[in-house]
C-alpha positions in Angstrom: 49.2 167.5 158.3 52.1 165.0 156.6 52.3 165.4 153.0 51.3 162.5 150.9 54.3 163.2 148.4 57.2 164.4 150.4 59.0 163.0 153.5 59.7 165.4 156.5 63.3 167.0 157.2 64.4 163.6 158.7 63.1 161.3 155.6 60.1 160.0 157.4 56.8 159.3 155.9 54.6 159.4 158.9 56.2 156.5 161.0 58.2 155.0 158.0 61.6 155.9 156.5 64.5 157.6 158.1 68.0 156.3 158.1 69.0 153.2 160.4 72.5 152.6 159.5 75.9 150.9 160.8 78.3 153.4 161.3 80.4 152.7 158.2 77.4 153.8 155.8 76.6 157.0 157.7 79.2 159.0 155.7 78.6 157.5 152.4 74.7 158.0 153.0 75.0 161.7 153.9 77.3 162.4 151.2 74.4 161.1 148.7 71.9 163.0 150.5 73.9 166.1 150.1 74.4 165.9 146.4 71.0 165.0 145.4 69.7 167.9 147.5 72.0 170.2 145.4 71.2 168.3 141.9 67.7 168.4 142.2 67.6 172.1 142.2 70.2 172.8 139.7 68.4 173.6 136.4 71.5 172.1 134.2 71.1 168.9 136.0 67.3 168.7 135.4 67.8 169.6 131.7 70.4 166.9 131.0 68.4 164.3 132.7 65.0 165.3 130.9 66.6 165.6 127.6 68.0 162.0 128.0 64.3 160.8 128.9 63.2 161.9 125.6 66.2 161.4 123.1 67.6 157.8 125.0 64.7 156.5 126.8 62.2 157.3 124.1 59.6 159.1 126.7 56.7 160.0 126.7 55.8 156.3 126.7 52.5 155.9 125.3 49.1 155.6 127.2 47.5 152.6 125.4 43.8 152.0 125.3 43.7 148.0 125.5 40.4 147.6 123.5 40.2 144.0 123.0 41.2 143.3 126.8 38.5 146.0 127.7 35.9 144.0 125.5 37.0 140.6 126.9 36.4 141.8 130.4 33.5 143.9 130.2 33.0 147.1 132.4 35.7 149.8 132.5 38.0 151.1 129.9 41.5 149.7 130.4 44.3 151.9 129.4 48.0 150.6 130.2 50.8 153.0 130.7 53.4 151.4 128.4 56.8 151.6 130.4 57.8 148.3 128.6 58.4 150.4 125.5 61.2 152.5 127.3 64.7 151.8 126.1 65.6 148.3 128.1 62.2 147.4 128.4 61.1 148.8 131.7 60.5 151.7 134.2 63.9 151.2 135.6 65.9 153.2 133.2 63.9 156.5 134.5 65.6 156.4 137.6 69.2 154.4 136.8 69.9 157.5 134.6 69.4 160.0 137.1 71.4 157.9 139.6 74.2 157.7 137.1 74.4 161.2 136.2 74.4 162.0 139.9 77.1 159.7 140.5 79.3 161.5 137.8 78.3 164.8 139.2 79.8 163.5 142.6 83.0 162.2 140.9 82.5 158.5 141.2 83.9 156.0 138.7 81.8 153.0 139.8 78.2 152.1 140.0 77.0 149.2 142.3 73.5 147.7 142.7 71.4 144.9 143.6 68.9 143.6 141.0 66.3 140.7 141.3 64.6 140.2 137.8 67.6 141.8 136.4 65.6 144.9 134.7 67.3 147.2 137.3 70.7 145.5 136.5 70.3 145.9 132.8 69.0 149.4 133.2 72.0 150.5 135.4 74.7 148.8 133.1 73.2 150.7 130.3 73.4 154.1 132.1 76.8 153.2 133.2 77.8 152.6 129.6 76.4 155.7 128.5 78.1 158.0 131.2 81.3 156.2 130.9 81.4 154.5 134.5 82.1 151.0 135.3 79.3 148.9 136.9 78.8 146.0 139.2 75.5 144.0 139.8 74.8 141.8 142.8 72.1 139.4 142.0 70.7 136.1 143.8 71.7 132.9 142.4 68.2 131.9 142.1 67.4 135.0 140.1 70.3 134.3 137.9 69.0 130.7 136.9 65.2 132.4 136.2 66.6 135.5 134.4 69.4 134.2 132.1 68.7 136.6 129.3 69.0 139.8 131.6 72.3 138.3 132.8 73.8 137.9 129.4 72.7 141.6 128.7 74.2 143.2 131.7 77.6 141.4 130.7 77.3 142.4 127.3 76.9 146.0 128.4 80.2 145.9 130.3 78.8 145.1 133.9 80.4 142.5 136.2 77.5 140.4 137.6 78.2 139.0 141.2 76.3 135.6 142.0 75.0 135.8 145.7 74.7 132.5 147.1 73.9 133.6 150.7 70.8 133.4 152.9 67.7 133.0 150.4 69.8 133.7 147.4 67.1 136.2 146.1 66.8 140.1 146.2 67.0 140.7 149.8 70.6 138.9 149.8 71.5 140.8 146.9 70.9 144.0 148.6 72.8 142.9 151.6 75.8 142.0 149.5 75.8 145.2 147.7 75.9 147.3 150.7 78.7 145.5 152.1 80.7 146.2 149.3 79.8 149.8 149.0 80.6 150.4 152.8 83.9 149.2 152.0 84.7 151.3 148.8 82.2 154.2 148.7 85.0 156.8 148.1 84.8 155.7 144.3 81.4 154.0 144.2 77.9 155.1 144.0 75.1 152.7 145.3 72.2 152.9 143.0 69.3 151.3 144.9 66.7 149.8 142.5 63.7 150.8 144.1 62.0 153.5 146.4 63.5 151.5 149.6 66.5 151.8 151.8 67.7 155.1 153.9 66.8 158.5 152.9 67.3 160.1 150.8 66.8 156.9 148.3 63.0 156.6 148.8 62.5 160.3 147.7 65.2 160.3 145.0 63.9 157.2 143.1 60.4 158.4 143.5 61.5 161.7 142.0 63.1 160.2 139.1 60.2 157.8 138.7 57.3 160.4 138.9 57.5 161.2 135.3 55.4 158.1 134.9 52.4 159.7 136.7 52.8 163.2 135.2 52.8 161.7 131.6 49.9 159.5 132.4 48.1 162.3 134.0 48.3 164.6 130.9 47.6 161.8 128.5 44.4 160.6 130.2 43.2 164.3 130.1 44.0 164.6 126.5 42.3 161.4 125.6 39.2 161.2 128.1 39.1 164.9 129.5 39.1 163.8 132.8 41.2 161.8 135.4 40.8 158.0 135.6 38.7 156.3 138.5 41.3 153.6 139.2 44.9 153.3 139.2 46.8 150.1 139.4 50.5 148.7 139.7 52.6 146.0 141.1 54.5 146.5 144.5 57.7 144.9 145.6 59.7 147.8 146.7 57.5 149.7 145.0 59.2 152.2 142.4 56.9 151.7 139.4 53.8 152.0 141.6 55.3 155.3 143.3 56.1 156.6 139.8 52.5 156.2 138.8 50.8 157.1 141.9 52.4 160.3 142.9 50.8 162.6 140.7 47.4 161.5 141.5 47.8 160.9 145.4 46.0 164.3 146.3 43.0 163.3 143.8 40.4 161.8 146.3 38.4 160.7 143.5 40.9 158.4 142.3 41.2 154.9 143.7 44.8 153.3 143.9 45.7 149.8 144.1 49.2 148.4 144.7 49.5 144.6 144.1 51.7 142.5 145.9 52.9 138.9 145.2 50.5 136.2 146.8 52.7 133.6 145.5 51.8 129.8 146.2 50.0 130.3 149.5 49.6 133.8 151.3 49.1 132.2 154.4 52.4 130.1 154.6 55.7 131.9 155.4 58.1 131.6 152.6 55.5 131.0 150.1 54.8 134.6 149.3 55.8 138.1 149.6 52.6 139.8 150.5 54.3 142.7 153.0 51.5 144.9 153.4 49.2 141.9 154.2 51.1 139.9 156.3 54.0 142.1 157.4 54.7 144.3 160.6 56.5 147.4 161.5 60.5 146.6 161.4 63.7 147.7 160.2 65.2 146.7 157.1 68.0 147.8 154.7 68.4 151.2 156.6 64.7 152.2 157.0 61.7 151.7 159.2 59.0 150.3 157.2 56.5 147.0 157.1 58.5 143.8 156.9 58.0 140.1 156.6 59.8 139.0 159.6 59.8 136.5 162.4 59.6 136.8 166.3 63.1 137.7 166.4 63.0 140.7 163.7 64.7 138.7 161.2 63.3 138.6 157.8 61.1 135.9 156.7 62.1 134.2 153.4 59.8 135.2 150.6 58.5 133.9 147.0 57.0 135.5 144.1 56.8 134.0 140.6 58.3 137.5 139.5 62.1 137.8 140.4 61.4 141.8 140.8 58.9 141.4 143.7 60.8 138.7 145.9 61.5 141.1 148.7 60.5 140.9 152.5 60.1 144.7 152.9 58.4 147.8 151.0 59.3 151.2 150.3 58.5 153.5 153.5 56.2 155.8 151.4 54.0 152.8 150.5 53.7 151.8 154.2 52.7 155.3 154.9 50.0 155.5 152.1 48.7 152.1 153.8 48.6 153.4 157.3 46.5 156.4 156.4 44.1 154.3 154.0 45.1 156.4 150.8 46.3 153.2 148.8 44.6 149.8 148.8 47.2 147.1 149.0 45.9 143.8 147.7 47.9 140.5 146.4 47.8 138.2 143.2 48.6 134.6 143.4 51.3 132.8 141.1 48.3 131.2 139.1 46.3 134.5 138.8 49.5 136.3 137.3 50.2 133.5 134.8 46.5 134.0 133.8 46.8 137.6 133.7 50.2 137.3 131.6 48.5 135.1 128.9 45.4 137.2 128.6 47.4 140.0 127.6 49.4 138.0 125.3 46.4 136.9 123.4 44.1 139.9 123.5 46.5 142.6 122.7 49.6 141.1 121.4 51.8 142.4 124.3 53.9 140.1 126.4 54.2 141.6 129.7 56.7 141.1 132.4 55.7 139.0 135.3 55.9 142.0 137.7 53.6 143.8 135.6 51.2 140.9 135.2 50.3 141.2 139.1 48.7 144.6 138.1 46.8 142.8 135.3 45.5 140.3 137.7 44.0 142.9 139.7 42.5 144.7 136.7 40.8 141.2 135.8 39.0 141.5 139.1 38.1 145.1 139.3 37.0 146.0 135.7 34.0 143.5 135.2 32.2 145.1 138.1 32.9 148.6 137.0 30.6 150.9 134.5 31.6 151.1 130.7 32.5 154.9 131.0 34.8 154.0 134.0 38.4 154.5 133.6 41.4 152.1 134.8 45.2 153.0 134.2 47.4 149.8 134.9 51.0 150.6 134.8 52.7 148.1 132.4 56.0 148.5 134.1 58.0 146.2 131.9 58.1 143.8 128.9 58.1 140.0 129.3 61.1 138.9 127.2 62.9 137.8 130.3 60.1 135.6 131.8 59.2 133.6 128.9 61.4 130.6 129.2 60.3 130.6 133.1 56.9 131.2 132.0 57.1 128.1 129.4 58.6 125.8 132.1 55.6 126.9 134.6 52.8 126.5 132.4 54.2 123.0 131.0 54.2 121.9 134.7 50.7 123.2 135.4 
């Protein structure tokens, strides 16, 4: 039986994963795989990483009972895993610290990455500054306009932000751009992929660093409620925050799990959404076999999401596998549903969530009223919404 939590020796989760690379990337990926395989079994590396999670990131993040949101919705108790309270304001710091430590261990001098909403870029620039590496972030021109505060943060932290004007000028194109630069200079550079995507070992490596989210949540809900939750909910673009929460519960059949994708403006129209699991098909993207939104020629479709961090035409291969076997339910939330959820959390709990996280909250709004009052939902509040407030104000004004 294929493991729910681990890839096979070739980096596959069922039919998804692996390495599908141009020749110029085979050596750098093999180097990363060998270094991570060694580091993950090194107690000293793990101690240094875990100490930073406590003393630098501020972990554990709280598991917060959103009592006014619960009362408003009726039904299940709603708990929020407060990744928005981490240093840098999102879950991304969990894996960027691990990647930065690994890069330094490998003797690299520069970190390179893509970013969509900018949270991965900010977190990586933060980690680079902490360990003494230079940092270069590739970001789609559209996302630079939408997420200007995060661009400023990255630059203040010493990173160079590279605007990507090719293709759709969003996350997929930023990944393409960063891969190209890395292939030309991998001797000194480490590519810190920002989600559970890409060629093996990245989907497993990023998941391993993010799995602290679910391990904490499992311990915390047992302390608070004496039992496991009935439902987990997290947003899914590439899928790192979701896999971080889900991993600790995958073997617990009593726990229902929901991954929420961007339904955008219209899920039936190509280019108006990024609902990969609902509308995609098997394909190859960024060095992995997975589910992809693509045309008849296998080229990635244009995508849209109100949340820059979710506008990606693929998904992590472990998510694709979990969909195939029916362990995780993948659903979607529209832009309007996401905006409604964003506002509701602001007004009931005094928490401004990221638009990415608001997709998960939109699903909570659908589920909670139909559940019993002693049922438990945990939603991953993967980031805070400071970066989104100007864009949200503009959208609400137009609406």
